[in-house]
C-alpha positions, 0 to 999 in steps of 0.5 A, a space after each residue: 836151733 829149731 827144725 824150721 830154722 835148721 831147714 831155712 839154713 840148709 834151704 839157703 845153702 842149697 839156693 845157688 845149686 836149686 837155682 841153677 837146676 830148676 832154672 835149667 828145667 824150666 822151673 825158676 818161677 816155682 822156686 821163686 814162689 817157694 822163696 817168697 813163701 819161706 820169707 813169708 814164714 811158711 814152713 819150709 817143708 810146706 813151701 818146697 813140697 812141690 819142688 822135688 827137693 831130696 829129703 836129705 837136703 833139708 832133713 835134721 842133721 844135714 850139713 849146712 855151710 858153717 854150721 857148728 856141731 850142737 850138743 851131741 854132735 861134737 866131733 871126736 879127735 878134733 884139734 883145738 885151734 885159735 877161733 876166728 872170725 864168724 860171719 853170719 846172717 845179718 838178722 840170724 834169720 836163717 842160721 847161716 854162718 861162715 868162719 874166717 880162720 885167724 890170718 885167713 882171707 874173709 869168706 867168699 860167697 859170704 851171702 845169705 841167699 833167702 835175704 839177699 844180703 851180705 853176711 856180717 861179722 858176729 864174733 871175733 
């Protein structure tokens, strides 16, 4: 996953919180402008520069909902289990994923906040 795509996923995951927080500060229009810029393929770092988002929210290696560990990021002491269904951003744009464990409920809030679209089943 390239750096900007990873930052889009992190930004997408943080949008519900950022919306609440910046709206309370009277800065909702600034966030809408940043979202519009990101959707127009402006690099995330550039689009959110004036919002005061802490670096750790968008930096490489930030935890993104549903993100799977990449090469070198394999967790030790993990017990293998049956793979469930995977719900993803409808066009893969932000890289967000939610996993439904076998027999478990469909993930709630399965929504790409940037694209304003429901996540779709991509793998069973």
